[in-house]
C-alpha positions in Angstrom: 9.2 -20.7 1.8 9.9 -17.0 2.0 7.0 -14.7 1.3 6.5 -11.1 0.5 7.2 -8.5 3.1 4.7 -6.1 4.5 6.7 -3.0 5.7 5.8 -1.5 9.0 5.2 -4.6 11.1 7.3 -6.9 9.0 4.6 -9.6 8.7 5.4 -12.3 6.2 2.9 -14.1 4.1 3.1 -17.9 3.6 3.3 -18.0 -0.2 3.9 -15.9 -3.3 0.4 -16.7 -4.4 -0.9 -14.8 -1.4 1.1 -11.7 -2.5 -0.3 -11.8 -6.0 -3.8 -12.2 -4.6 -3.2 -9.3 -2.3 -1.9 -7.1 -5.2 -5.0 -7.8 -7.2 -7.3 -7.2 -4.2 -5.6 -3.9 -3.4 -5.9 -2.6 -6.9 -9.4 -3.8 -7.5 -10.7 -2.6 -4.1 -10.0 0.9 -5.2 -11.3 0.3 -8.7 -8.2 0.3 -10.9 -9.4 2.0 -14.1 -6.3 3.4 -15.8 -4.6 0.9 -18.1 -1.2 -0.2 -16.9 1.9 0.7 -19.0 3.6 -2.4 -20.3 7.0 -2.2 -22.0 9.6 -4.8 -23.2 13.3 -4.2 -22.7 16.5 -6.1 -23.0 18.5 -7.2 -20.0 22.1 -7.2 -21.3 25.0 -9.2 -19.9 28.6 -7.9 -20.0 29.0 -6.8 -16.4 28.2 -3.2 -16.9 25.5 -1.4 -14.9 22.3 -0.8 -17.0 19.0 0.9 -16.1 15.5 0.9 -17.5 12.6 2.9 -16.2 8.9 3.7 -16.9 6.9 6.7 -15.6 3.2 6.7 -14.8 2.3 10.3 -13.8 4.9 11.5 -11.4 5.8 8.0 -10.2 8.7 6.2 -11.7 9.7 2.5 -11.6 13.4 2.1 -12.2 15.3 -1.2 -12.6 19.1 -1.0 -12.3 21.3 -4.1 -12.7 24.6 -5.7 -13.8 24.6 -9.2 -15.2 27.0 -11.7 -16.8 26.6 -14.6 -19.2 25.0 -15.6 -22.5 23.1 -13.1 -24.7 20.4 -10.4 -24.1 17.1 -11.6 -22.6 13.8 -9.9 -23.2 12.2 -8.7 -20.0 9.0 -6.8 -19.3 8.1 -4.0 -17.0 4.4 -3.2 -16.1 3.5 -0.2 -14.0 -0.1 0.4 -13.0 -2.1 2.7 -10.7 -5.4 2.5 -8.8 -8.3 4.7 -9.7 -7.7 7.0 -6.8 -4.0 7.2 -7.8 -2.7 6.3 -4.4 -1.5 2.7 -5.0 1.1 1.9 -7.7 2.3 -1.5 -8.8 5.5 -2.3 -10.7 6.3 -5.8 -12.0 9.7 -6.5 -13.6 10.2 -10.0 -15.0 11.4 -12.4 -17.7 8.1 -13.7 -19.3 9.9 -16.9 -20.4 10.4 -17.8 -16.7 13.9 -18.4 -15.4 16.7 -16.1 -16.4 19.9 -17.7 -17.4 22.0 -14.6 -16.7 24.2 -14.3 -13.6 23.1 -11.1 -11.8 25.9 -9.4 -9.9 23.6 -6.7 -8.6 20.0 -5.4 -8.9 17.9 -2.6 -7.5 14.3 -1.7 -8.3 13.1 1.8 -7.1 9.8 3.4 -6.9 10.4 7.2 -7.1 7.5 9.3 -5.9 5.8 6.5 -3.9 6.7 4.5 -0.8 7.0 0.7 -1.1 4.4 -1.1 1.0 4.9 -4.7 -0.4 7.7 -6.2 -2.4 9.1 -9.6 -3.4 12.0 -10.9 -5.5 12.0 -14.3 -7.3 14.8 -16.5 -8.8 12.2 -18.0 -11.2 9.0 -16.6 -12.6 5.9 -18.8 -13.0 5.4 -20.1 -16.6 4.1 -23.3 -18.1 2.6 -24.6 -14.9 5.7 -23.8 -12.8 5.3 -21.7 -9.6 7.3 -18.5 -8.8 10.4 -19.4 -6.7 11.1 -16.6 -4.2 14.6 -15.5 -3.2 15.6 -16.3 0.3 14.8 -13.4 2.7 18.5 -12.9 3.4 19.3 -12.4 -0.4 17.5 -9.1 -0.8 16.6 -5.9 1.1 13.3 -4.0 1.0 13.1 -0.3 2.0 10.4 2.3 1.5 12.1 3.3 -1.8 13.8 0.2 -3.2 14.2 -3.5 -3.4 17.9 -4.5 -3.9 20.4 -7.4 -3.6 22.2 -7.9 -0.3 26.0 -7.8 -1.0 27.5 -11.2 -0.2 24.2 -12.9 0.3 22.5 -12.7 -3.1 23.0 -15.9 -5.1 22.9 -14.1 -8.5 19.6 -15.6 -9.7 16.8 -13.1 -10.5 13.8 -13.5 -12.8 11.0 -11.4 -11.3 10.4 -8.4 -9.0 7.0 -7.3 -7.7 6.3 -4.0 -5.9 3.2 -2.3 -4.5 3.8 1.3 -3.4 1.7 4.1 -2.0 1.8 7.6 -3.4 3.8 10.0 -1.2 1.5 12.6 0.4 2.2 16.2 -0.2 2.9 18.2 3.0 0.7 21.2 3.6 
């Protein structure tokens, strides 16, 4: 099973559950007090590129995608911050679990913060089912974005999770 990436030393965790636990631990360790921003949005098929974003202070989580198939699906974006305003989290997912859309591309960006941990899933946990992570070769994680790998991505996406650290201002 592929697990979330830790940038820097590229260490991989054994399960997506470990990542979720780590996310909760990181945010609670610094005493997350500010309420996260939760917003619903429609993922629209039709093959055109669409974007949706949310800001929390001067950090933006942006999701850009193109998809084919069926009808609109309701998705959710949650962006949160630790009390010291150094760690930000962004989750993008379909609350009903598996998406039935065929994604031709995707990219989730954290503007104003550097990605430390990220994971992409073909199916989100719901109704006793577990998250199903994408294979490592299907997506790319950089300090600024999580995106599909051209020619490797199998077009299934239901969830993205990101933890990013606030960029430091240079003196």
